[in-house]
Steps between C-alpha positions, in 0.01 A plus 500: 500500500246551228230759546202496268498810283128550537485865387697430182291190421174709549644780283584257216158337518305826502701737280689281258317163454148638478330413826426862587312567181310166524389589846389847401295345202327256735649195326626339821164504692507676839882482535630819636840661549463447877426133462791459254736663748372288787547171316845589377606625840400185678655286229822697541489469876465118474776477246736718702429373850409142456628361166835670460640402843453133420663518155857433620386204711326357195807541284734351760285204608305427184210271466583145631373156404488292816341158522302555186361829612613849401570742786517873441763725660445600862220744537371472148201281585370768751590774250274333241221460748527865587501591134170313431350643817542841341287391200781571253444194290159609370566864393390433139306174551131476432273623776278194464784292652618746766722726290497876482492544124733798513694624201800299379715804535466493881593130514815544294604794712459286815687217328793733442530579865470134623760394235730772616466375849565134390462378146521139624197556733294697252515217242242301697220758464606576148432140392176481696366816351567361154338168583191687631473688168526183293238310709267793512521552124501143374392274792151338524249629752568199720877575507444857581261422780732240656839667462488876435392640839785333684747596225382858501539514884856353463417202725591286199780590267530440124774383265563480130643166371630525143871406473626146473866380492500461119278801425596850599308759306376256234185374666401308188729209604383458857426148612286526815193286452136522592240218485125541512286344777129425485424749776629788294836521673840422353808323622822690451851352481840640418786720618518880515805706584566856613157527673510812712355447858389156381512365854526691832360518857331851491154404359256222571470394139681562174307518174722392204403596149662232288545471117468144380402303193207264444561164325317606187629858496639658183872539483671822603345794688152431349486184723560657842236512775501685832402328825439613858682255730484568876756381748209389722167388356211718597166373619170659381475691831838657445689295754823332411518135422767247405850590374499504122761287306770766460804614687814717485793273403773763553583870523715679258820658630481841349708809442250716689148521639606229744194538727269410214468118467558408133375148471526190286146363519400134442144429407340160509771254598276334761660640814158627626148376441342167405612503143767667292421842362445841652133591487435810297220693330493659162532880475343617180474259218700194400801578281459877559704523811775719370247783438382462858856498636583814303239685708714420798835554313399850377411595855838358608702680234397841638556381852850382407566843345400639840767276659762686284366834613496388865858367498614815325330726761652300796844489344492874425397580857781300639757641263400862566513453873842340480641773269388766741672330793816359343792738482785447253755743352407860423251568222567802266396816670476333848579757769396308804734354763648153421372274230185565311195277490525296178161648390701811420716323242361558140515140398317378805230772449465387136443139610242604760314714264496228243351270765237756589406563135473130408295430822249775444485439124424127544248581772312737274495254208368221722237717659387623155461141398281432806298812417438371145381170652259686730367709215444199281242397758361839598532737212288531193763419234589150630666392179745793509591436862531128453746561219683759702532253787616235262763726350634621830510160682820355335673836543395530866620148563833516316619863540416497876664169570812598307502824695474303825818310409678810375411710796594235750834449326562878519415482867778258560736729311405797711586290804832411355666200655248501782222439244665160424469403862176328594465670833433843347186365333569655158587165338162347596316746276702397197465131582124534545456718194675269255209257472246763392620534139462122476155465671170464306655491158861623475554859387596369157160330474343831605673673216376243250150552636535874479624510138296222349174523686463850660638738241258378232192562720238692302736494201767693693263776598517434866878550522494789260233671717703441813806655332295801416409539869866487590569782253240706678686459827818620332315798352357585845851510635605741220206723563550513871811731455643382833875557508563191724415274206806586304510299176233258615249581227765464228620167645145369524426601145810312381422188701139487398618530135733204554209301639269609212763402243570168659125417531437578132792283400369205708151530371631500145717188567191321630290605200772375272515156682854575612445387860857378561627854431238662716582269790872561472423846642216416727683524823676823414159635401350409830770684687465804264130519570554471880761787492273724298208433744733568793594840361144586417343385819765683713414813287128450563564482872732799499219705323237394748387754765481266805548771760755289692793726451703240312458652145854633479642159580282319254612749224856439582469125490302524173775708343767260624321204339440682174853624468669181621285186464327596177835532313473125468190500282682594170732210547217261571324620190808434293549161659145413410491632146853406392593219721299206347756439219792497731326265743418262217867504377643459849298194575777298344687560822232287684510205270 
Protein backbone atom coordinates (compact mmCIF):
# COMPACT_ATOMS: atom_id res chain seq x y z
CA UNK A 1 0.00 0.00 0.00
CA UNK A 2 1.22 3.49 -0.87
CA UNK A 3 2.60 5.63 1.94
CA UNK A 4 3.05 9.34 1.25
CA UNK A 5 6.78 10.25 1.35
CA UNK A 6 6.14 13.43 3.33
CA UNK A 7 9.72 13.93 4.49
CA UNK A 8 11.18 13.56 0.99
CA UNK A 9 8.55 15.91 -0.44
CA UNK A 10 9.30 18.52 2.24
CA UNK A 11 13.04 18.16 1.61
CA UNK A 12 12.63 18.71 -2.13
CA UNK A 13 10.41 21.75 -1.62
CA UNK A 14 12.71 23.42 0.89
CA UNK A 15 16.22 22.44 -0.20
CA UNK A 16 15.97 21.87 -3.95
CA UNK A 17 13.04 23.77 -5.42
CA UNK A 18 13.53 27.01 -3.48
CA UNK A 19 10.78 27.19 -0.87
CA UNK A 20 13.20 27.33 2.05
CA UNK A 21 14.97 30.38 0.66
CA UNK A 22 11.65 32.06 -0.21
CA UNK A 23 10.41 31.55 3.36
CA UNK A 24 13.61 32.96 4.84
CA UNK A 25 13.33 36.02 2.59
CA UNK A 26 9.74 36.66 3.67
CA UNK A 27 8.39 36.16 0.15
CA UNK A 28 5.70 33.70 1.27
CA UNK A 29 4.05 35.84 3.94
CA UNK A 30 3.82 34.27 7.37
CA UNK A 31 4.33 30.74 6.07
CA UNK A 32 6.69 28.86 8.37
CA UNK A 33 8.45 25.51 8.32
CA UNK A 34 6.08 24.24 10.98
CA UNK A 35 3.01 25.18 8.95
CA UNK A 36 4.49 23.65 5.80
CA UNK A 37 5.19 20.41 7.63
CA UNK A 38 1.71 20.34 9.18
CA UNK A 39 -0.04 20.82 5.83
CA UNK A 40 2.09 18.20 4.11
CA UNK A 41 1.67 15.72 6.95
CA UNK A 42 -2.12 15.96 6.91
CA UNK A 43 -2.25 15.78 3.10
CA UNK A 44 -0.05 12.71 3.28
CA UNK A 45 -2.23 11.12 5.94
CA UNK A 46 -5.37 11.67 3.87
CA UNK A 47 -3.73 10.28 0.73
CA UNK A 48 -2.36 7.25 2.55
CA UNK A 49 -5.29 6.37 4.80
CA UNK A 50 -8.33 7.51 2.83
CA UNK A 51 -7.55 7.84 -0.89
CA UNK A 52 -5.19 4.92 -1.54
CA UNK A 53 -7.41 2.22 0.02
CA UNK A 54 -10.18 3.05 -2.49
CA UNK A 55 -7.96 3.11 -5.58
CA UNK A 56 -8.36 -0.58 -6.39
CA UNK A 57 -12.15 -0.39 -5.98
CA UNK A 58 -12.21 2.54 -8.37
CA UNK A 59 -10.13 0.67 -10.91
CA UNK A 60 -12.20 -2.49 -10.67
CA UNK A 61 -15.68 -0.96 -10.66
CA UNK A 62 -15.09 2.17 -12.69
CA UNK A 63 -17.57 5.00 -13.09
CA UNK A 64 -20.96 3.76 -14.33
CA UNK A 65 -23.66 5.41 -16.46
CA UNK A 66 -27.00 4.21 -15.12
CA UNK A 67 -30.34 5.63 -16.23
CA UNK A 68 -28.71 8.75 -17.60
CA UNK A 69 -26.82 9.40 -14.35
CA UNK A 70 -23.14 8.74 -13.63
CA UNK A 71 -22.36 6.82 -10.46
CA UNK A 72 -18.90 6.83 -8.95
CA UNK A 73 -17.27 3.67 -7.54
CA UNK A 74 -18.33 2.54 -4.07
CA UNK A 75 -17.05 4.85 -1.38
CA UNK A 76 -15.87 7.59 -3.72
CA UNK A 77 -18.75 9.96 -3.08
CA UNK A 78 -18.05 9.93 0.65
CA UNK A 79 -14.32 10.16 -0.04
CA UNK A 80 -14.87 13.34 -2.05
CA UNK A 81 -17.08 14.81 0.68
CA UNK A 82 -14.38 14.09 3.24
CA UNK A 83 -11.81 15.67 0.95
CA UNK A 84 -13.71 18.96 0.64
CA UNK A 85 -14.44 18.94 4.38
CA UNK A 86 -10.68 19.12 4.87
CA UNK A 87 -10.55 22.38 2.90
CA UNK A 88 -8.09 20.97 0.36
CA UNK A 89 -9.80 22.43 -2.70
CA UNK A 90 -8.97 26.00 -1.79
CA UNK A 91 -5.28 25.84 -0.87
CA UNK A 92 -4.22 28.40 -3.49
CA UNK A 93 -7.61 29.99 -4.19
CA UNK A 94 -8.30 33.68 -3.41
CA UNK A 95 -9.11 34.42 0.21
CA UNK A 96 -12.00 36.63 -0.87
CA UNK A 97 -13.89 33.51 -1.95
CA UNK A 98 -12.92 31.23 0.92
CA UNK A 99 -9.50 30.10 -0.28
CA UNK A 100 -6.26 30.07 1.67
CA UNK A 101 -4.03 31.80 -0.92
CA UNK A 102 -1.12 29.52 -0.08
CA UNK A 103 1.86 29.07 -2.42
CA UNK A 104 1.41 26.97 -5.52
CA UNK A 105 4.31 24.78 -4.36
CA UNK A 106 2.25 23.42 -1.47
CA UNK A 107 -0.67 22.67 -3.74
CA UNK A 108 1.35 20.67 -6.27
CA UNK A 109 3.00 18.75 -3.43
CA UNK A 110 -0.43 17.82 -2.11
CA UNK A 111 -1.58 16.96 -5.63
CA UNK A 112 1.32 14.54 -5.91
CA UNK A 113 0.20 12.65 -2.85
CA UNK A 114 -3.47 12.50 -3.85
CA UNK A 115 -2.55 11.32 -7.35
CA UNK A 116 -0.29 8.65 -5.89
CA UNK A 117 -3.23 7.49 -3.82
CA UNK A 118 -5.52 7.45 -6.86
CA UNK A 119 -4.92 9.41 -10.03
CA UNK A 120 -8.51 8.77 -11.14
CA UNK A 121 -9.87 10.41 -7.98
CA UNK A 122 -7.43 13.34 -7.99
CA UNK A 123 -8.50 14.35 -11.49
CA UNK A 124 -11.70 15.89 -10.08
CA UNK A 125 -10.00 18.53 -7.88
CA UNK A 126 -7.32 19.08 -10.52
CA UNK A 127 -9.94 20.22 -13.03
CA UNK A 128 -11.84 22.25 -10.44
CA UNK A 129 -8.71 24.12 -9.38
CA UNK A 130 -8.00 25.02 -12.98
CA UNK A 131 -11.56 26.24 -13.49
CA UNK A 132 -11.29 28.37 -10.35
CA UNK A 133 -8.16 30.03 -11.71
CA UNK A 134 -9.78 30.71 -15.10
CA UNK A 135 -12.92 32.25 -13.56
CA UNK A 136 -11.03 34.25 -10.94
CA UNK A 137 -8.66 35.62 -13.60
CA UNK A 138 -11.08 36.30 -16.47
CA UNK A 139 -14.63 36.12 -15.11
CA UNK A 140 -16.86 39.11 -14.46
CA UNK A 141 -17.57 40.24 -10.91
CA UNK A 142 -21.06 38.76 -11.19
CA UNK A 143 -19.72 35.33 -12.20
CA UNK A 144 -17.17 35.37 -9.42
CA UNK A 145 -19.75 36.30 -6.81
CA UNK A 146 -22.20 33.63 -7.93
CA UNK A 147 -19.87 30.68 -8.55
CA UNK A 148 -16.42 30.97 -7.03
CA UNK A 149 -17.15 30.45 -3.34
CA UNK A 150 -18.80 27.07 -3.89
CA UNK A 151 -16.14 26.04 -6.42
CA UNK A 152 -13.41 26.98 -3.97
CA UNK A 153 -15.09 24.99 -1.21
CA UNK A 154 -15.41 22.02 -3.57
CA UNK A 155 -19.20 21.87 -3.21
CA UNK A 156 -19.30 22.42 -6.98
CA UNK A 157 -16.72 20.89 -9.30
CA UNK A 158 -15.38 22.30 -12.55
CA UNK A 159 -14.55 20.88 -15.97
CA UNK A 160 -12.74 21.90 -19.14
CA UNK A 161 -14.60 21.31 -22.43
CA UNK A 162 -12.32 21.63 -25.44
CA UNK A 163 -12.17 18.50 -27.57
CA UNK A 164 -14.73 17.51 -30.21
CA UNK A 165 -14.90 14.32 -32.30
CA UNK A 166 -13.31 15.95 -35.36
CA UNK A 167 -10.97 18.28 -33.46
CA UNK A 168 -8.33 16.86 -31.15
CA UNK A 169 -5.54 19.34 -30.49
CA UNK A 170 -6.59 21.64 -33.36
CA UNK A 171 -9.13 23.83 -31.59
CA UNK A 172 -9.41 26.13 -34.58
CA UNK A 173 -11.85 23.74 -36.23
CA UNK A 174 -14.25 23.21 -33.33
CA UNK A 175 -17.96 23.47 -34.17
CA UNK A 176 -19.75 24.00 -30.85
CA UNK A 177 -22.01 27.04 -31.26
CA UNK A 178 -23.04 29.93 -29.02
CA UNK A 179 -25.89 32.36 -29.67
CA UNK A 180 -26.43 35.68 -27.90
CA UNK A 181 -29.56 36.45 -25.89
CA UNK A 182 -30.94 39.84 -24.98
CA UNK A 183 -30.41 39.29 -21.25
CA UNK A 184 -26.66 38.94 -21.73
CA UNK A 185 -26.62 35.16 -21.58
CA UNK A 186 -25.80 32.76 -24.40
CA UNK A 187 -27.24 29.49 -25.64
CA UNK A 188 -24.64 26.77 -26.20
CA UNK A 189 -25.08 23.73 -28.44
CA UNK A 190 -22.73 21.02 -29.66
CA UNK A 191 -20.85 17.91 -28.63
CA UNK A 192 -17.69 17.61 -26.54
CA UNK A 193 -15.70 14.44 -25.95
CA UNK A 194 -13.13 13.25 -23.41
CA UNK A 195 -14.57 15.50 -20.68
CA UNK A 196 -12.98 14.41 -17.42
CA UNK A 197 -15.46 14.24 -14.52
CA UNK A 198 -18.05 15.80 -16.84
CA UNK A 199 -20.84 14.12 -14.90
CA UNK A 200 -20.86 12.44 -11.47
CA UNK A 201 -22.77 12.17 -8.21
CA UNK A 202 -20.22 13.60 -5.76
CA UNK A 203 -21.03 17.32 -6.01
CA UNK A 204 -24.27 19.30 -6.01
CA UNK A 205 -23.41 21.15 -9.22
CA UNK A 206 -20.87 20.92 -12.03
CA UNK A 207 -19.53 24.09 -13.63
CA UNK A 208 -18.50 23.46 -17.22
CA UNK A 209 -16.11 25.82 -19.00
CA UNK A 210 -16.95 25.36 -22.67
CA UNK A 211 -15.24 26.63 -25.81
CA UNK A 212 -17.71 27.57 -28.56
CA UNK A 213 -18.01 29.80 -31.60
CA UNK A 214 -20.38 32.73 -32.14
CA UNK A 215 -22.22 33.03 -35.50
CA UNK A 216 -20.16 36.05 -36.60
CA UNK A 217 -16.85 34.82 -35.15
CA UNK A 218 -13.66 34.93 -37.23
CA UNK A 219 -12.39 31.61 -38.53
CA UNK A 220 -9.83 29.56 -36.67
CA UNK A 221 -8.63 30.05 -33.13
CA UNK A 222 -9.28 33.82 -33.31
CA UNK A 223 -13.01 33.08 -33.25
CA UNK A 224 -13.29 31.01 -30.09
CA UNK A 225 -15.09 32.19 -26.96
CA UNK A 226 -15.23 30.68 -23.47
CA UNK A 227 -18.49 30.16 -21.59
CA UNK A 228 -19.42 29.12 -18.08
CA UNK A 229 -22.24 26.57 -18.35
CA UNK A 230 -23.57 25.07 -15.09
CA UNK A 231 -25.28 21.69 -14.85
CA UNK A 232 -27.96 23.35 -12.72
CA UNK A 233 -28.86 26.99 -13.14
CA UNK A 234 -28.16 29.11 -10.07
CA UNK A 235 -30.56 31.66 -8.59
CA UNK A 236 -29.33 35.05 -7.42
CA UNK A 237 -29.40 33.86 -3.81
CA UNK A 238 -27.08 30.98 -4.68
CA UNK A 239 -29.68 28.23 -4.55
CA UNK A 240 -29.94 25.71 -7.36
CA UNK A 241 -32.60 26.05 -10.01
CA UNK A 242 -33.63 24.06 -13.06
CA UNK A 243 -31.48 21.51 -14.87
CA UNK A 244 -29.58 23.13 -17.74
CA UNK A 245 -29.85 21.69 -21.25
CA UNK A 246 -26.82 19.43 -21.13
CA UNK A 247 -26.15 15.80 -20.30
CA UNK A 248 -23.62 12.97 -20.45
CA UNK A 249 -24.38 10.82 -23.50
CA UNK A 250 -21.82 8.09 -22.76
CA UNK A 251 -18.69 7.16 -20.84
CA UNK A 252 -15.45 6.18 -22.53
CA UNK A 253 -14.09 2.68 -21.90
CA UNK A 254 -10.48 3.51 -21.12
CA UNK A 255 -7.15 1.75 -20.67
CA UNK A 256 -6.84 3.12 -17.15
CA UNK A 257 -8.14 5.71 -14.65
CA UNK A 258 -11.38 3.74 -14.63
CA UNK A 259 -12.84 5.50 -11.60
CA UNK A 260 -12.68 8.86 -13.38
CA UNK A 261 -15.79 9.38 -15.56
CA UNK A 262 -14.61 10.48 -19.01
CA UNK A 263 -17.75 11.78 -20.68
CA UNK A 264 -19.19 12.59 -24.06
CA UNK A 265 -21.22 15.72 -23.31
CA UNK A 266 -24.18 16.97 -25.34
CA UNK A 267 -25.14 20.64 -25.07
CA UNK A 268 -28.38 22.16 -26.25
CA UNK A 269 -30.34 19.33 -27.87
CA UNK A 270 -33.55 20.19 -26.01
CA UNK A 271 -33.56 17.38 -23.45
CA UNK A 272 -33.87 19.85 -20.57
CA UNK A 273 -35.37 23.33 -20.34
CA UNK A 274 -38.06 25.26 -22.21
CA UNK A 275 -36.00 25.78 -25.36
CA UNK A 276 -32.98 24.21 -26.98
CA UNK A 277 -29.61 25.48 -25.90
CA UNK A 278 -27.63 25.22 -22.69
CA UNK A 279 -27.59 28.54 -20.86
CA UNK A 280 -24.11 29.95 -20.47
CA UNK A 281 -22.29 33.16 -19.64
CA UNK A 282 -19.24 34.63 -21.31
CA UNK A 283 -15.89 34.35 -19.52
CA UNK A 284 -13.57 37.14 -20.65
CA UNK A 285 -14.26 38.71 -24.04
CA UNK A 286 -15.94 37.37 -27.14
CA UNK A 287 -13.54 35.63 -29.55
CA UNK A 288 -10.77 35.64 -26.94
CA UNK A 289 -11.71 32.44 -25.20
CA UNK A 290 -8.57 30.52 -26.05
CA UNK A 291 -6.44 32.94 -24.03
CA UNK A 292 -8.80 32.46 -21.08
CA UNK A 293 -8.75 28.70 -21.45
CA UNK A 294 -4.95 28.69 -21.55
CA UNK A 295 -4.98 30.07 -18.01
CA UNK A 296 -6.65 26.83 -17.04
CA UNK A 297 -4.53 24.69 -19.36
CA UNK A 298 -1.22 26.03 -18.04
CA UNK A 299 -2.39 25.21 -14.54
CA UNK A 300 -3.42 21.76 -15.73
CA UNK A 301 -0.11 21.09 -17.53
CA UNK A 302 1.89 21.30 -14.32
CA UNK A 303 -0.82 19.32 -12.52
CA UNK A 304 -0.53 16.59 -15.15
CA UNK A 305 3.22 16.61 -14.67
CA UNK A 306 2.51 15.92 -11.00
CA UNK A 307 0.45 12.91 -12.10
CA UNK A 308 3.59 11.51 -13.69
CA UNK A 309 5.58 12.11 -10.50
CA UNK A 310 2.81 10.58 -8.42
CA UNK A 311 2.52 7.39 -10.45
CA UNK A 312 6.31 7.05 -10.50
CA UNK A 313 6.46 7.34 -6.71
CA UNK A 314 3.68 4.81 -6.11
CA UNK A 315 5.10 2.35 -8.65
CA UNK A 316 8.57 2.66 -7.12
CA UNK A 317 7.28 1.99 -3.62
CA UNK A 318 5.46 -1.13 -4.78
CA UNK A 319 8.45 -2.42 -6.76
CA UNK A 320 10.95 -1.86 -3.92
CA UNK A 321 8.68 -3.61 -1.41
CA UNK A 322 8.19 -6.56 -3.76
CA UNK A 323 11.91 -6.85 -4.55
CA UNK A 324 12.76 -7.03 -0.85
CA UNK A 325 10.24 -9.81 -0.23
CA UNK A 326 10.47 -11.91 -3.39
CA UNK A 327 13.23 -14.55 -3.36
CA UNK A 328 14.63 -16.00 -6.56
CA UNK A 329 17.96 -17.65 -7.34
CA UNK A 330 21.17 -16.58 -5.66
CA UNK A 331 22.61 -13.15 -6.35
CA UNK A 332 26.41 -12.80 -6.75
CA UNK A 333 27.98 -12.73 -3.32
CA UNK A 334 24.84 -13.97 -1.56
CA UNK A 335 25.82 -15.93 1.54
CA UNK A 336 22.46 -16.33 3.21
CA UNK A 337 20.43 -19.50 3.43
CA UNK A 338 18.28 -20.39 0.45
CA UNK A 339 17.41 -18.04 -2.38
CA UNK A 340 18.23 -14.35 -2.18
CA UNK A 341 15.71 -11.50 -2.33
CA UNK A 342 15.66 -10.24 -5.91
CA UNK A 343 16.71 -6.77 -4.73
CA UNK A 344 20.19 -8.31 -4.34
CA UNK A 345 20.44 -9.06 -8.06
CA UNK A 346 22.39 -6.30 -9.87
CA UNK A 347 19.90 -5.88 -12.72
CA UNK A 348 16.96 -5.52 -10.35
CA UNK A 349 18.93 -3.02 -8.25
CA UNK A 350 19.71 -1.05 -11.42
CA UNK A 351 16.04 -0.90 -12.36
CA UNK A 352 14.99 0.21 -8.87
CA UNK A 353 17.63 2.92 -8.72
CA UNK A 354 16.60 4.16 -12.17
CA UNK A 355 13.03 4.36 -10.90
CA UNK A 356 14.11 6.30 -7.83
CA UNK A 357 16.27 8.73 -9.82
CA UNK A 358 13.58 9.47 -12.41
CA UNK A 359 10.97 9.91 -9.68
CA UNK A 360 13.01 12.31 -7.60
CA UNK A 361 14.29 14.17 -10.64
CA UNK A 362 10.83 14.74 -12.09
CA UNK A 363 9.55 15.77 -8.64
CA UNK A 364 12.26 18.41 -8.34
CA UNK A 365 11.60 19.74 -11.87
CA UNK A 366 7.89 20.06 -11.20
CA UNK A 367 8.36 21.70 -7.81
CA UNK A 368 10.88 24.13 -9.32
CA UNK A 369 8.26 25.06 -11.91
CA UNK A 370 5.73 25.71 -9.14
CA UNK A 371 8.34 27.81 -7.31
CA UNK A 372 8.81 29.93 -10.42
CA UNK A 373 5.05 30.46 -10.62
CA UNK A 374 4.95 31.55 -6.98
CA UNK A 375 7.89 33.91 -7.42
CA UNK A 376 6.29 35.47 -10.51
CA UNK A 377 3.53 36.71 -8.17
CA UNK A 378 5.59 37.42 -5.06
CA UNK A 379 9.18 38.34 -6.00
CA UNK A 380 10.46 41.62 -7.39
CA UNK A 381 11.66 40.41 -10.81
CA UNK A 382 8.30 39.16 -12.03
CA UNK A 383 9.30 39.02 -15.70
CA UNK A 384 12.27 36.77 -14.99
CA UNK A 385 10.14 34.37 -12.97
CA UNK A 386 7.28 34.41 -15.47
CA UNK A 387 9.73 33.38 -18.16
CA UNK A 388 11.31 30.75 -15.91
CA UNK A 389 7.87 29.26 -15.23
CA UNK A 390 7.07 29.35 -18.94
CA UNK A 391 10.34 27.58 -19.77
CA UNK A 392 9.89 24.90 -17.14
CA UNK A 393 6.20 24.14 -17.72
CA UNK A 394 6.54 22.04 -20.91
CA UNK A 395 9.54 20.20 -19.44
CA UNK A 396 7.75 19.50 -16.16
CA UNK A 397 4.71 18.23 -18.02
CA UNK A 398 6.50 16.09 -20.60
CA UNK A 399 9.53 14.74 -18.76
CA UNK A 400 7.54 13.88 -15.66
CA UNK A 401 4.74 12.12 -17.53
CA UNK A 402 7.23 10.18 -19.66
CA UNK A 403 9.00 9.25 -16.43
CA UNK A 404 5.71 8.06 -14.96
CA UNK A 405 5.21 5.66 -17.87
CA UNK A 406 8.84 4.49 -17.87
CA UNK A 407 8.92 3.94 -14.12
CA UNK A 408 5.58 2.12 -14.05
CA UNK A 409 6.82 -0.13 -16.87
CA UNK A 410 10.02 -0.86 -14.97
CA UNK A 411 7.89 -1.63 -11.93
CA UNK A 412 6.14 -4.38 -13.87
CA UNK A 413 9.52 -5.70 -14.99
CA UNK A 414 10.74 -5.89 -11.40
CA UNK A 415 7.66 -7.94 -10.53
CA UNK A 416 8.36 -10.27 -13.46
CA UNK A 417 5.38 -12.37 -14.52
CA UNK A 418 3.49 -11.33 -11.41
CA UNK A 419 3.59 -7.75 -12.62
CA UNK A 420 1.52 -8.71 -15.64
CA UNK A 421 -1.19 -10.06 -13.35
CA UNK A 422 -3.77 -7.46 -12.35
CA UNK A 423 -4.11 -8.72 -8.78
CA UNK A 424 -0.63 -7.50 -7.83
CA UNK A 425 -1.56 -3.91 -8.67
CA UNK A 426 1.60 -3.07 -10.59
CA UNK A 427 -0.21 -3.07 -13.94
CA UNK A 428 -2.72 -0.41 -12.83
CA UNK A 429 0.05 2.17 -12.47
CA UNK A 430 1.12 1.68 -16.07
CA UNK A 431 -2.46 1.77 -17.32
CA UNK A 432 -3.20 4.92 -15.35
CA UNK A 433 0.07 6.62 -16.28
CA UNK A 434 -0.30 6.18 -20.02
CA UNK A 435 -2.86 8.96 -20.48
CA UNK A 436 -0.66 11.63 -18.88
CA UNK A 437 1.71 12.13 -21.87
CA UNK A 438 -1.44 12.75 -23.96
CA UNK A 439 -3.32 15.05 -21.56
CA UNK A 440 -3.36 18.84 -21.93
CA UNK A 441 -1.40 18.95 -25.16
CA UNK A 442 0.56 15.84 -26.04
CA UNK A 443 4.23 15.76 -25.14
CA UNK A 444 5.03 16.37 -28.79
CA UNK A 445 3.02 19.59 -28.61
CA UNK A 446 4.88 20.48 -25.42
CA UNK A 447 8.15 20.06 -27.34
CA UNK A 448 6.93 22.40 -30.08
CA UNK A 449 5.97 24.95 -27.43
CA UNK A 450 9.32 24.61 -25.67
CA UNK A 451 11.40 25.07 -28.80
CA UNK A 452 9.43 27.67 -30.73
CA UNK A 453 8.00 29.81 -27.91
CA UNK A 454 9.99 29.29 -24.74
CA UNK A 455 13.62 29.10 -25.89
CA UNK A 456 13.40 32.49 -27.66
CA UNK A 457 12.17 34.29 -24.51
CA UNK A 458 14.21 37.47 -23.96
CA UNK A 459 16.15 36.66 -27.12
CA UNK A 460 17.33 33.35 -25.61
CA UNK A 461 18.76 35.02 -22.50
CA UNK A 462 16.34 33.20 -20.17
CA UNK A 463 17.47 29.73 -21.19
CA UNK A 464 21.12 30.76 -21.36
CA UNK A 465 20.87 32.19 -17.84
CA UNK A 466 19.26 29.00 -16.63
CA UNK A 467 22.06 26.90 -18.11
CA UNK A 468 24.56 29.14 -16.32
CA UNK A 469 22.82 28.29 -13.03
CA UNK A 470 23.11 24.59 -13.81
CA UNK A 471 26.83 25.02 -14.45
CA UNK A 472 27.14 26.52 -10.99
CA UNK A 473 25.57 23.41 -9.46
CA UNK A 474 28.12 21.22 -11.26
CA UNK A 475 30.90 23.47 -10.02
CA UNK A 476 29.58 23.19 -6.47
CA UNK A 477 29.81 19.42 -6.74
CA UNK A 478 33.40 19.70 -7.95
CA UNK A 479 34.38 22.03 -5.14
CA UNK A 480 32.72 19.88 -2.47
CA UNK A 481 35.57 17.30 -2.73
CA UNK A 482 33.24 14.58 -1.44
CA UNK A 483 34.47 11.13 -2.48
CA UNK A 484 30.97 9.73 -2.73
CA UNK A 485 30.24 11.82 -5.83
CA UNK A 486 32.70 9.86 -7.97
CA UNK A 487 32.62 11.21 -11.53
CA UNK A 488 29.41 13.20 -10.96
CA UNK A 489 30.92 16.63 -11.65
CA UNK A 490 32.52 15.43 -14.89
CA UNK A 491 29.27 13.82 -16.04
CA UNK A 492 27.27 16.92 -15.18
CA UNK A 493 29.71 19.12 -17.08
CA UNK A 494 29.40 16.92 -20.16
CA UNK A 495 25.61 16.76 -20.00
CA UNK A 496 25.27 20.51 -19.52
CA UNK A 497 27.61 21.04 -22.46
CA UNK A 498 25.34 18.79 -24.56
CA UNK A 499 22.34 20.89 -23.52
CA UNK A 500 24.15 24.15 -24.24
CA UNK A 501 25.21 23.01 -27.72
CA UNK A 502 21.74 21.73 -28.56
CA UNK A 503 20.13 24.95 -27.32
CA UNK A 504 22.44 27.14 -29.39
CA UNK A 505 21.73 25.01 -32.48
CA UNK A 506 17.96 25.29 -32.03
CA UNK A 507 18.09 29.04 -31.51
CA UNK A 508 20.16 29.37 -34.67
CA UNK A 509 17.70 27.25 -36.65
CA UNK A 510 14.85 29.48 -35.49
CA UNK A 511 16.82 32.61 -36.37
CA UNK A 512 17.44 31.20 -39.85
CA UNK A 513 13.72 30.40 -40.33
CA UNK A 514 14.48 26.67 -40.44
CA UNK A 515 11.66 25.66 -38.12
CA UNK A 516 11.16 22.24 -39.69
CA UNK A 517 14.73 21.26 -38.86
CA UNK A 518 14.41 22.63 -35.34
CA UNK A 519 11.18 20.74 -34.71
CA UNK A 520 12.70 17.49 -35.98
CA UNK A 521 14.71 17.42 -32.76
CA UNK A 522 12.23 19.09 -30.41
CA UNK A 523 11.21 15.94 -28.56
CA UNK A 524 14.79 14.65 -28.07
CA UNK A 525 15.72 18.13 -26.85
CA UNK A 526 12.91 18.08 -24.32
CA UNK A 527 14.18 14.81 -22.88
CA UNK A 528 17.77 16.07 -22.94
CA UNK A 529 16.75 19.09 -20.90
CA UNK A 530 14.83 16.92 -18.43
CA UNK A 531 17.74 14.55 -17.90
CA UNK A 532 20.17 17.41 -17.29
CA UNK A 533 17.77 18.96 -14.78
CA UNK A 534 17.40 15.57 -13.08
CA UNK A 535 21.15 15.27 -12.63
CA UNK A 536 21.55 18.86 -11.44
CA UNK A 537 18.62 18.84 -9.03
CA UNK A 538 19.71 15.53 -7.52
CA UNK A 539 23.15 17.10 -7.06
CA UNK A 540 21.64 20.19 -5.46
CA UNK A 541 19.77 18.00 -3.01
CA UNK A 542 22.86 15.91 -2.30
CA UNK A 543 24.80 19.07 -1.44
CA UNK A 544 22.11 20.41 0.90
CA UNK A 545 22.65 20.18 4.65
CA UNK A 546 19.18 19.12 5.79
CA UNK A 547 20.24 17.43 9.00
CA UNK A 548 18.01 14.42 8.32
CA UNK A 549 20.84 11.89 8.06
CA UNK A 550 20.09 10.95 4.45
CA UNK A 551 22.95 12.82 2.81
CA UNK A 552 24.98 9.73 1.97
CA UNK A 553 22.02 8.13 0.21
CA UNK A 554 21.29 11.27 -1.78
CA UNK A 555 24.92 11.49 -2.91
CA UNK A 556 24.81 7.84 -3.98
CA UNK A 557 21.61 8.31 -6.00
CA UNK A 558 23.00 11.47 -7.59
CA UNK A 559 26.15 9.61 -8.63
CA UNK A 560 24.09 6.73 -10.03
CA UNK A 561 22.01 9.14 -12.14
CA UNK A 562 25.04 11.08 -13.36
CA UNK A 563 27.05 8.00 -14.32
CA UNK A 564 24.14 6.05 -15.82
CA UNK A 565 21.19 8.19 -16.96
CA UNK A 566 23.25 11.15 -18.18
CA UNK A 567 25.14 8.94 -20.62
CA UNK A 568 22.08 9.42 -22.87
CA UNK A 569 22.50 13.18 -23.29
CA UNK A 570 25.27 12.97 -25.92
CA UNK A 571 23.13 10.68 -28.07
CA UNK A 572 20.15 13.02 -27.73
CA UNK A 573 22.32 15.97 -28.75
CA UNK A 574 23.50 14.11 -31.83
CA UNK A 575 19.96 13.05 -32.67
CA UNK A 576 18.90 16.68 -32.44
CA UNK A 577 21.73 18.27 -34.39
CA UNK A 578 22.31 15.57 -36.99
CA UNK A 579 18.97 13.82 -37.25
CA UNK A 580 16.90 16.36 -39.19
CA UNK A 581 18.27 15.37 -42.61
CA UNK A 582 17.78 11.66 -42.05
CA UNK A 583 14.26 12.24 -40.79
CA UNK A 584 13.42 14.26 -43.89
CA UNK A 585 14.88 11.55 -46.15
CA UNK A 586 13.10 8.73 -44.34
CA UNK A 587 9.68 10.32 -44.69
CA UNK A 588 9.43 8.55 -48.04
CA UNK A 589 8.66 5.43 -46.00
CA UNK A 590 5.49 7.10 -44.70
CA UNK A 591 4.11 8.10 -48.09
